[in-house]
N, C-alpha and C positions, 0 to 999 in steps of 0.2 A: 504494499499500500505506501510506504514512504516513497518509493521510487516513482511511483504514478504522480505523487505531489511534486516532487523535483523536476518531473518531465513537463509538468504544467508551469510550475513557478519560475524555473531558469530560464526558458526562453521568454518568458513575459518580463523578466528582469531586464534581461538583454534588450528587447524591444522597448521597454519603457526608457531605458537609458538613451537609445538612439533617438526616440520620439522627443525625449525632453532636450536633447542637445540641439536638435532641428528647430525645435519651438523657440527654446530661449536664445538660439542665435540670431533668429528673426524678430523675436518681440523683447523688449525691454520690461522687467518685471514692475519698473515704475509707471508704465504705461498701461498696465491692466485695470479694466473696470469689471466690478462685479455687480450686477443688478443696478447698473447706472452710478454707482458709486466707485471712486477710485480705490484700488486695494493699498491699504497702507500698512502692509506688513514688511518686515524687513527682505532683503534680497534671499537670504538664506532660508527664511520660512516660505516665501513664495516658490524657490526652486524644489524645497522638500516637499511641499504640498503638490506642486505640479507633478514630481516624480510619482508620489503616491497614487495620484489621480491617473496618470498614464499607466503605472503598473496595474491598478484595478481593472483597467479598461483591456489592457493585454492579457491578463489573467483570465478575464470573460471569454476572449478570443481564444486563449489555448484551451481552456476548458470546453468551449463549444467545439473545437477541433477533435479533441479527446472522445467526447460523447458521441460524435457524428462518424467515428472510425467505426469500420466494420467489425464485428466481434471476432473473426479470423484475425485480423491484423492486431486487435488487443490482446488476444491469446498468444500470437507469435512474439509480441513485445514482452509478455509476462515471462515467457519460456525463455527468451534470450537474457532478460534480467536475472532469472533465476539460476542460470547457469553459472554466473560469476556474481559475488558480492559486490565488487567495484567494477563498473563498466569501464572506467578510465585506465585501470592498471590490471595486467593480468596477474592472477593468483602466484603467491610464491610457491616455489618447490619446497618441499619438506627435505631438510639435512639429512645426508645419507649416513 
């Protein structure tokens, strides 16, 4: 189950970082308005809130992708993940 959570959250995190970088490259936090009122937060608070909002949107997208996958693909992913504890590194061999 934890690997499924990681499969959803990690791509969403990367996508949110890219989206925030593009968004705040084009828009200055001091120029943002919310319901017709200027946002009077610090730049750091604005960047942090923006990242969290982008991350939530990207999590929704990743979850929708996972839920729409055919069951055969999900089963293959679970099988591949179950064969190794850490997909990034091969298992260590036992010393002889």
